[in-house]
C-alpha positions in Angstrom: 3.3 -9.7 30.1 0.6 -9.3 27.5 1.1 -9.2 23.7 -0.8 -8.4 20.5 0.0 -9.7 17.0 0.0 -7.7 13.8 -0.4 -9.6 10.6 0.7 -7.9 7.4 -0.6 -9.6 4.3 1.7 -8.4 1.5 2.0 -9.2 -2.2 5.0 -11.5 -1.8 4.7 -12.6 1.8 2.8 -12.5 5.1 4.6 -11.0 8.1 3.6 -11.4 11.7 4.9 -9.4 14.6 4.5 -10.0 18.3 4.4 -6.6 20.2 4.4 -5.8 23.9 2.6 -2.8 25.6 5.7 -0.6 25.0 5.5 -1.1 21.3 8.6 -3.3 21.2 8.6 -6.1 18.7 9.5 -9.3 20.7 9.5 -11.6 17.6 8.6 -11.5 14.0 8.3 -14.0 11.2 7.6 -14.0 7.4 6.2 -16.6 5.1 6.5 -16.2 1.3 3.9 -17.3 -1.3 3.9 -17.3 -5.1 2.5 -14.8 -7.5 1.0 -16.0 -10.8 1.1 -14.1 -14.1 -0.9 -16.4 -16.5 -1.2 -13.7 -19.2 0.5 -10.3 -20.0 -0.9 -7.7 -17.6 -2.4 -10.3 -15.3 -1.4 -10.7 -11.6 -3.2 -13.4 -9.5 -2.7 -15.4 -6.3 -4.4 -18.3 -4.7 -6.1 -17.0 -1.5 -5.5 -20.4 0.2 -1.7 -19.6 0.0 -2.4 -16.5 2.1 -4.3 -18.5 4.7 -1.7 -21.3 5.0 1.2 -18.8 5.0 -0.6 -16.8 7.8 -1.2 -20.0 9.9 2.4 -21.2 9.5 3.8 -17.7 10.4 1.6 -17.5 13.5 2.6 -20.9 14.7 6.3 -20.2 14.2 6.0 -16.9 15.9 4.5 -18.4 19.0 6.9 -21.4 19.0 10.0 -19.2 18.5 8.9 -16.6 21.1 8.1 -19.1 23.8 5.1 -17.0 24.7 2.1 -18.7 26.3 -0.9 -18.4 24.0 -2.9 -17.0 26.9 -0.6 -14.0 26.9 -1.8 -12.9 23.4 -4.8 -10.6 23.8 -5.7 -10.3 20.1 -4.5 -9.9 16.6 -5.3 -7.7 13.7 -4.5 -7.3 10.0 -2.9 -5.1 7.4 -3.5 -6.1 3.9 -2.6 -5.4 0.2 -5.4 -3.3 -1.1 -7.9 -3.7 -4.0 -7.5 -7.4 -4.7 -10.7 -9.2 -5.7 -11.7 -12.4 -3.9 -15.1 -13.9 -4.9 -16.7 -16.5 -2.6 -19.9 -18.5 -2.9 -22.5 -18.9 -0.2 -20.4 -21.5 1.5 -17.3 -19.3 1.6 -15.6 -21.2 -1.2 -13.3 -19.2 -3.5 -14.6 -19.1 -7.0 -11.5 -18.0 -8.9 -7.9 -16.9 -8.2 -7.7 -13.5 -6.6 -7.0 -10.6 -9.1 -4.4 -8.4 -7.4 -3.8 -4.6 -7.1 -1.0 -4.7 -9.7 -3.2 -6.5 -12.4 -3.8 -4.1 -15.3 -6.2 -6.1 -17.5 -9.1 -3.8 -16.7 -8.5 -0.7 -18.9 -11.7 -1.1 -20.8 -13.7 -1.5 -17.6 -12.2 1.7 -16.3 -13.3 3.6 -19.4 -16.8 2.1 -18.9 -17.0 3.3 -15.3 -15.9 6.8 -16.4 -18.5 6.9 -19.2 -21.3 5.6 -17.1 -20.8 7.7 -13.9 -19.0 10.8 -15.2 -18.3 13.3 -12.4 -20.4 11.3 -9.9 -17.5 8.8 -9.5 -15.3 11.5 -8.0 -18.2 13.0 -6.0 -19.0 9.6 -4.4 -15.9 7.4 -4.5 -13.4 10.3 -4.4 -11.1 8.5 -6.7 -10.5 7.9 -10.4 -11.2 4.6 -12.1 -7.8 2.9 -12.2 -6.9 -0.6 -13.3 -5.8 -1.5 -9.8 -9.1 -0.8 -8.1 -11.7 -3.5 -7.2 -14.8 -2.4 -9.1 -13.1 -2.7 -12.6 -12.1 -6.2 -11.6 -15.6 -7.1 -10.7 -16.8 -5.7 -14.1 -14.1 -7.7 -15.9 -15.4 -10.9 -14.2 -19.0 -9.8 -15.1 -18.1 -9.5 -18.7 -15.6 -12.4 -19.1 -16.7 -14.9 -16.5 -20.4 -14.2 -15.9 -21.0 -17.7 -14.5 -18.5 -16.9 -11.8 -20.1 -13.7 -10.7 -23.5 -15.4 -10.7 -22.3 -17.8 -8.1 -20.7 -15.0 -6.0 -22.2 -14.4 -2.5 -19.7 -11.8 -1.4 -16.6 -10.1 -2.7 -13.7 -9.7 -0.2 -10.3 -8.0 -0.2 -7.3 -10.2 0.6 -7.0 -9.6 4.4 -10.8 -9.8 4.8 -10.7 -13.3 3.2 -8.0 -14.4 5.5 -9.9 -13.0 8.5 -13.0 -14.8 7.3 -11.1 -18.1 7.2 -9.8 -17.5 10.7 -13.2 -16.4 12.3 -16.0 -17.4 9.9 -17.1 -13.7 9.8 -17.6 -11.6 6.7 -16.7 -7.9 7.1 -14.6 -5.2 5.5 -13.2 -2.1 7.2 -13.7 1.4 5.8 -10.0 2.0 4.9 -9.9 -1.0 2.6 -13.5 -0.5 1.3 -12.5 3.0 0.2 -10.2 1.4 -2.4 -13.0 -0.5 -4.2 -14.8 2.4 -6.0 -18.0 1.1 -4.5 -17.9 3.1 -1.2 -19.4 6.5 -0.6 -16.2 7.6 1.1 -17.7 10.7 2.9 -20.9 9.0 4.0 -19.1 5.7 5.0 -21.6 3.4 3.3 -21.8 1.3 0.1 -23.1 3.4 -2.7 -26.4 2.1 -4.1 -26.0 4.5 -7.1 -22.7 3.0 -8.2 -23.8 -0.6 -7.6 -27.0 -0.1 -9.5 -25.2 1.6 -12.4 -23.5 -1.8 -13.1 -26.3 -4.2 -12.1 -24.5 -5.3 -9.0 -26.5 -6.3 -5.9 -25.5 -4.5 -2.7 -25.7 -7.9 -1.1 -22.4 -8.7 -2.8 -20.7 -6.1 -0.5 -19.8 -7.3 3.0 -20.9 -5.4 6.1 -18.7 -2.4 7.0 -16.8 -2.1 10.3 -14.2 0.1 11.9 -10.6 -1.1 11.6 -10.4 -1.6 15.4 -13.8 -3.4 15.7 -13.7 -7.0 17.0 -14.9 -9.3 14.3 -14.8 -12.6 16.2 -12.4 -15.1 17.8 -10.4 -17.9 16.3 -12.3 -21.0 15.0 -11.2 -24.2 16.8 -9.3 -25.7 13.9 -7.6 -22.4 13.2 -6.6 -22.0 16.9 -5.0 -25.5 16.8 -3.2 -24.8 13.5 -1.8 -21.4 14.6 -0.9 -22.4 18.2 -3.2 -19.7 19.6 -6.4 -20.0 21.7 -10.0 -20.0 20.5 -10.5 -17.0 22.9 -7.9 -14.9 21.0 -9.7 -11.7 19.8 -9.6 -10.8 16.2 -10.0 -7.2 15.0 -10.9 -6.1 11.5 -7.7 -4.4 10.5 -7.0 -2.0 7.7 -5.6 -1.3 4.3 -1.8 -1.6 4.2 -1.3 2.1 3.6 -3.7 3.1 6.4 -1.9 0.7 8.7 1.5 2.0 7.5 0.2 5.5 8.5 -0.8 4.3 11.9 2.6 2.6 12.4 4.3 5.9 11.4 2.2 7.9 13.8 0.2 9.8 11.0 -2.6 10.7 13.4 -2.9 14.5 13.2 -3.5 17.3 10.7 -0.6 17.8 8.4 1.3 14.7 9.5 2.8 13.1 6.4 4.8 9.9 5.6 6.7 8.5 2.6 6.7 4.8 2.3 8.9 3.1 -0.2 8.3 -0.6 -0.8 7.5 -2.4 -4.0 5.4 0.7 -4.7 5.9 4.1 -3.2 3.4 6.1 -1.2 3.1 9.7 0.0 0.3 9.9 2.6 -1.0 12.9 4.5 -3.6 12.9 7.3 -6.9 14.7 6.6 -10.0 15.5 8.7 -12.2 17.3 6.0 -14.5 14.6 4.6 -15.7 17.1 1.9 -12.2 17.7 0.5 -12.3 17.0 -3.2 -9.0 17.0 -5.1 -10.7 15.9 -8.4 -8.9 12.6 -8.4 -5.4 14.1 -8.6 -4.5 11.9 -5.6 -6.3 9.2 -3.8 -8.7 10.2 -0.9 -9.4 7.3 1.4 -10.8 6.6 4.9 -8.2 6.2 7.6 -8.1 3.4 10.1 -8.8 6.0 12.8 -12.6 6.7 13.1 -13.9 9.5 11.0 -10.5 10.4 9.7 -9.2 10.3 6.1 -5.9 10.6 4.2 -4.7 12.0 0.9 -2.4 9.6 -0.9 -0.2 9.6 -4.0 1.3 6.4 -5.4 4.4 5.6 -7.5 3.7 2.1 -8.9 7.3 1.0 -9.3 9.3 2.6 -6.5 11.4 -0.1 -4.8 10.5 -2.4 -7.7 12.5 -0.1 -10.0 15.6 -0.5 -7.8 15.0 -4.3 -7.6 14.6 -4.5 -11.3 17.7 -2.5 -11.9 19.8 -4.6 -9.5 18.6 -7.9 -10.9 19.1 -6.8 -14.5 22.4 -5.0 -14.3 24.1 -6.0 -11.0 22.6 -9.4 -10.0 25.8 -10.5 -8.4 25.8 -7.6 -5.9 23.8 -7.2 -2.7 21.7 -4.1 -2.3 24.2 -2.7 0.2 27.0 -3.2 -2.3 25.0 -1.6 -5.1 24.2 1.4 -3.0 27.6 1.9 -1.5 28.8 4.0 -4.5 25.8 6.4 -4.4 27.4 8.9 -2.0 30.4 9.4 -4.3 28.2 10.6 -7.2 27.0 14.3 -7.0 23.4 15.2 -7.0 22.0 15.0 -10.5 23.9 11.8 -11.3 26.1 13.6 -13.9 23.1 14.6 -16.0 21.5 11.1 -16.0 17.8 11.1 -15.4 15.6 8.1 -14.8 11.8 7.9 -14.8 10.4 4.9 -12.9 7.4 4.1 -15.1 8.4 0.5 -15.7 5.0 -0.8 -14.6 3.0 2.2 -15.8 2.2 4.9 -13.4 -0.5 6.0 -10.9 0.2 9.6 -9.5 0.0 12.1 -11.1 -0.2 10.1 -14.4 -2.8 7.3 -14.2 -1.4 5.6 -17.3 -1.0 1.9 -17.8 1.0 2.3 -21.1 3.7 4.7 -20.0 7.1 3.1 -19.6 10.4 4.2 -17.9 13.5 5.7 -19.4 17.1 6.7 -18.8 17.8 10.0 -20.4 21.2 11.7 -20.8 23.4 8.6 -20.9 27.1 9.1 -21.9 30.2 7.0 -21.8 31.4 8.5 -18.6 28.5 7.2 -16.6 29.2 4.3 -14.3 27.1 1.8 -12.4 27.1 4.2 -9.4 25.7 7.0 -11.6 22.9 4.7 -12.9 22.1 3.5 -9.4 21.9 7.1 -8.0 19.7 8.2 -10.9 17.3 5.3 -10.2 17.0 6.5 -6.6 16.6 10.1 -7.7 13.9 9.2 -10.3 11.9 7.3 -7.7 12.1 10.2 -5.3 11.2 12.7 -8.0 8.1 10.7 -8.7 7.1 10.8 -5.0 7.7 14.5 -4.9 5.0 15.0 -7.5 2.6 13.6 -5.0 4.0 15.8 -2.2 3.5 18.9 -4.4 -0.1 18.1 -5.0 -0.6 17.8 -1.2 1.1 21.1 -0.7 -1.1 22.7 -3.4 -4.1 21.6 -1.4 -3.0 24.0 1.3 -0.9 21.8 3.6 2.5 22.9 4.8 4.9 19.9 4.7 8.1 20.5 6.6 8.5 17.0 8.2 8.0 13.6 6.7 8.2 10.2 8.4 10.1 7.7 6.2 9.2 4.0 6.3 9.9 1.0 4.2 13.0 0.2 2.1 13.6 3.8 1.5 14.3 4.3 5.2 17.1 1.8 5.3 19.8 3.7 3.5 21.2 7.0 4.8 22.2 8.3 1.4 18.6 7.8 0.2 17.2 9.4 3.3 19.3 12.5 2.8 18.3 12.5 -0.9 14.6 12.5 0.1 15.3 15.4 2.5 16.9 17.4 -0.4 14.4 16.5 -3.1 11.3 17.0 -0.9 12.9 20.1 0.9 11.7 18.7 4.2 13.2 17.1 7.3 13.0 13.3 7.0 12.4 11.4 10.2 13.6 7.9 10.6 11.9 5.8 13.3 13.6 3.8 16.0 11.7 0.6 15.2 10.1 0.8 11.7 7.7 -2.1 11.2 5.3 -0.2 8.9 1.9 -1.8 8.3 2.6 -4.7 10.6 3.0 -2.3 13.5 -0.2 -0.5 12.5 -2.1 -3.8 12.6 -0.6 -4.5 16.1 -1.8 -1.0 17.2 -5.3 -1.8 16.1 -5.2 -4.9 18.1 -3.8 -3.1 21.1 -6.4 -0.3 20.9 -9.2 -2.8 20.3 -8.1 -4.8 23.3 -8.4 -1.8 25.5 -4.7 -1.2 26.1 -5.1 2.5 25.3 -7.8 5.1 25.3 -7.1 6.2 21.7 -4.9 5.3 18.7 -3.1 8.6 19.3 -2.2 7.4 22.9 -1.1 4.1 21.4 1.2 5.9 18.9 2.8 7.9 21.7 3.7 4.6 23.4 4.7 2.6 20.4 6.5 5.0 18.0 9.9 6.7 18.7 11.9 8.9 16.3 15.6 7.8 15.9 17.2 10.2 13.5 16.4 13.4 11.5 17.8 14.2 8.0 17.6 17.9 7.2 17.6 19.4 3.7 20.9 20.9 2.3 20.2 24.2 0.6 22.7 23.6 -2.2 21.3 20.2 -3.0 17.8 21.5 -2.8 18.6 24.0 -5.5 20.1 21.4 -7.8 17.2 19.1 -7.4 14.6 21.8 -7.9 16.1 22.4 -11.4 16.3 18.7 -12.2 12.8 18.1 -10.9 11.4 20.6 -13.4 13.1 18.6 -16.2 11.8 15.4 -14.8 8.2 16.7 -15.0 8.7 17.4 -18.7 9.6 13.7 -19.6 6.1 12.3 -19.3 4.5 14.7 -21.8 7.4 14.3 -24.2 7.3 10.5 -24.2 3.6 9.6 -23.7 2.8 9.4 -27.4 5.8 7.3 -28.2 5.0 4.9 -25.4 1.4 4.5 -26.6 2.8 3.5 -30.0 5.3 1.1 -28.5 2.6 -0.6 -26.5 1.7 -2.7 -29.6 5.1 -4.4 -29.4 4.9 -5.5 -25.8 3.2 -8.8 -26.4 
């Protein structure tokens, strides 16, 4: 029996999965690592924590499975997007990594918009948002110029880990698309954008396909991980691109909804010239010459976690959600907006904050819990509506992540999205997508589509209920009014958030 390994480098932990040729996960393991918030709006990590967590997870995966290292054909990666890692000419990290959820770069975003104007959307296909990589580079340029002067390359999180494992600098197109330095349609670094900010193109690593082999394990890495030096290592992809692979989003009109810390609506696209004027993200897929449209809710699962920890810390998630089915659609007139970390789609706004509207003394914990789920799902529907407006018909959506683990929430998604929601038999998300890249790269399948057919199996379908759809259509219209009504107030409240 042969195996491949998918490594999913998340924000809070690294997850490794050992997958056989039928797409079955033989073993999995996770290793957590810390997150640092040294100042308000800052979010950083020590890249060495990622490396050590990955090595420990790989070793424990091999030890627990009892698999002979010679049975592992290769491994590949999924990684948190946008995070900035700067290394010198010897590969040494120059400062802590600045993560995707760091929002210190508002001034740099405005500078990018002023400097590039409409060229930004034409070339990079995405708006300048605090989470992206170029604003982070410009922040370092302005605030830590001595650091940028020493920088040999910038890398994204999974690319740094892969560099440490193989000694090879590279970045795949799906992750590079989230930097604002890539010409997304042409699949090359943009000289025009780099020159506009006095950045040498040599700072950008070489570009590769997600399924390209980028080396084998260094001797000391092989020893630490329990694998062989001959183990093939493939480039990997951005977490959302890999999540799409793991959900079988490999054809026109195929759409998924992923609810983790953030929430994502993602739809497959083949037209490289599609320009949605930055309303949603437009990124390169991990499949060659394919793309995807993506909308993001910054605090999706995070809103539910925050609510539980703040108001029901003694309860498990299952206990908290057990009362949701007893509350009718609409939560008794209670409406939640999940802007607790700002928002991304369709409101790129770092200052907006969340709210409960319509509270009365008859509302219970179950009402509040259901309203949180509804608010998260309404936010994701805003992205679905933008995709529909682009001409796509969305009648089926693959659900992955935490939002796929609760049946009441899955049915709620079907009713709010007015589409059938498909739950998968084995939902491993981005880790499975990374394993698929390793399987395809190792020659197990003739295409990623063929790999998806072997690896991915639907388990259950949740169909929309007409009565609930009508209720949610009315409530969604009210939800859409909240942002405009509260934006000015939130801007004024921002001064008190120190």
